[in-house]
C-alpha positions, 0 to 999 in steps of 0.5 A, a space after each residue: 499500499 505504501 509503495 503503491 502510494 508513493 509509486 502514484 506520487 511520483 508518476 503524478 510528479 513526472 506528468 505535472 513536470 512535463 505538462 510545465 515544460 510543454 506549458 513553457 516551451 510550446 502551447 498553453 494548456 488550460 485542464 478546466 474540471 466541469 463538474 456539478 450534482 445530478 440535474 445541475 446542467 453540466 452538459 448543458 453547460 458544456 456544449 453553451 461554452 464551446 459554442 459561444 467560444 467558437 461564435 463568440 458575438 454573445 461574449 463581451 464581458 470576456 475581454 479577449 474576445 470583446 478586443 477582437 483578440 481571439 482571431 480563431 477558435 476550432 476543435 481538436 482531437 483530445 490529447 487523452 486517447 483512453 476517455 470518451 470525447 464529449 459529444 459536443 455536436 449531438 449536444 449542441 444539434 438537440 439544443 438547436 433542432 427546430 423541436 429542441 430538446 434537453 441533451 442527456 445528461 453526464 453518466 461518465 467522465 468524458 473530455 474536448 479540447 477546444 483550441 484558441 488562436 489568440 493575439 498577445 495583449 500588450 507590450 508583446 502584442 508587437 514583439 510576438 505574433 498570435 498564440 495557440 491556447 489549448 483548453 482541455 475541458 474535462 466533463 465528470 459526474 459531481 457523485 464522483 468528486 464527492 467519493 474522494 471524502 471516502 479516501 479518508 474513512 475506514 468501513 466503520 466510520 463511513 458506515 456509522 455516518 450514512 446509518 445515521 443520515 438516513 435513519 430519519 428518511 422515508 426513502 431508505 425504509 426498505 433499506 433498514 428493513 432489511 439490514 434490521 434483520 440481517 446478522 453481518 457477523 454470519 458467514 457470507 451469502 453472496 445473494 443477501 449482499 447483493 441484495 443489501 446493496 441493491 436495497 442501498 442502490 434503491 434508497 441513494 437512486 430516491 435520495 437524489 430524486 427527493 433532493 439530497 447530495 450526500 448520496 455516495 458512493 457515485 458510482 452505485 448511482 452511475 456504475 457503468 461497466 462496473 454494475 453487478 460487480 463486488 467493488 460495488 456490492 456492498 452496503 453500510 452496516 451496523 458496527 459489529 463482531 466480524 468474524 474471518 468469513 462474515 459477511 460484514 468482513 466481506 463488506 468492509 473488504 469491498 469498501 476498501 477496494 472500492 477506494 482502491 480500484 475505483 476512486 483513487 485511480 479517478 483522483 490520480 489519472 484525471 482529478 488531480 490534474 486539473 488547473 481551473 473547475 466549475 462546481 454547477 449547483 442547482 441551488 433553485 432545485 434545493 430551495 424548492 425541497 426545502 430546508 434540509 435539502 439546503 442543508 445537505 446540499 451545503 454539507 456537499 459543497 464542503 466536502 466538494 471543496 474539501 476534495 480540492 488541494 487549492 492554491 497556486 500553481 508554481 513551477 517548484 511546487 507542481 514539481 514536488 506536489 502536484 499540480 493545484 487547482 488555481 480557481 474554483 466558481 460555484 456557479 448557481 445554475 438555471 437563472 433564466 427560472 428568475 426575473 433578473 431582478 431576483 439574481 443578485 439575490 441568487 448570487 449571495 444565496 449561493 455565496 453564503 451556502 459555500 462561505 465556510 468552504 470559500 474562506 478555506 480556499 481562499 486561504 489557501 491560495 486559490 481564487 474562487 467566486 460564485 455566480 448565478 448563469 444560465 448556460 442556455 436561456 429558456 425564458 423570457 421576462 414580463 411584468 404582470 398584475 396580480 392582486 393587486 400585486 405587481 410580479 416579475 415573472 418568467 414565461 416559457 415552455 413547460 417540459 412537461 406539457 409543452 405549453 406556454 406558460 408565465 411563472 412566478 417562483 416566490 420572491 428569494 430573501 434579501 438576507 440568505 440567512 433567512 434561508 439557510 437558518 431553518 436549514 441549519 435548525 433542521 426546520 421541515 419547510 419554508 415558515 414564510 413562503 413556499 419556493 417552486 420551481 418549474 421544467 422549462 422546454 430549450 426555447 427554439 432558436 434562430 441564430 445570427 452569424 457569429 452568435 452563439 446560443 443565449 445565456 446569462 453571464 456565461 461570458 463572466 464565468 468564461 472570463 474568471 475561468 479562463 480571461 488570464 490565460 487568454 
């Protein structure tokens, strides 16, 4: 185990040194990680970002684009031949079709390389010609990122934590019943182990649907080619005797195998090489589901940032300790579900949600930001009179019925503490009002030459994540 850890560390150092030399002597590469929990809009974000970097008419806040210094943008074969390519063309076709539809969500890791030919700014502009900057976009499920927290936990600690968390969740009733009648000290029975893992997976699926964010291990929800394997056939059990050959002993062994064979390779091969990171958050969805979902999301954001080793890249630091994430953007998605007058309140809520985690990141040297965005705008805004009140509403096509509707989701409080305090106190519901959210279908697009898809603040997000390297 120790030798393996040392070898992994040396491999990362060699890869980092190679990356540094390549960027210094040849063409700079920015590895941008894009993640978020389920239904946060990762696929749409990447598709719209790439489309708007290829056609930059809607990117005035990206300084290099506004100054006309980006001479060309084009897609290239990705550098990692072992990763699936992010299917940009198919996803863009879904969004721009005559009858547009949302593309399928992220199920695994994928990558896409976008290259920009950029004229230099300042004094170097007249001394050197344009340079090429490569942006390697790495798309991966947020549940996999949460799994990195398992590396520091034993099976006993993880089991105790999970069992405490699901004790009062109705979604876990079937699993609790099966686990309660299971003799964990008895000899391993594979069908019984399979049944426990299946019930636990059912709970994770239901919990994610209910709006909870702490749904780990992530590969239980997105197993891919690991489906049915022993490394995904375990579940939390109460602490107790674990004689050799027992069910509990085997569950603990498989938990350690999951960390060793699934989580660590992801960290080593992909996550540890990321320079910039955007974490997409469906904050409105959590608010709609209630205080418990908000508090659960706050904990998940803390765990996510804890998985990073934030700090500023330096050449010697990269050689000896590996790359550190330089910038992290927390983006509340689906801002188009609110009138723009409420966007500052959504951003303030997002900042408060991640405040503790962000403070630790800034102390370590990483630059962080929070903002509210819509990678693809699906609504228009209206002002209406209702019961003697003037309401700022949004209008769009409802996803379920296909009908046009004007929608008022409720007014977010100016003070985010009015949402976070009940969440921390464990309140069952909001005291003053209910916050609603609708699912809108993408609007049909008519794009002028040179324009990418309409968005909200995607250009500001791009400037924060990429602007200093362009």
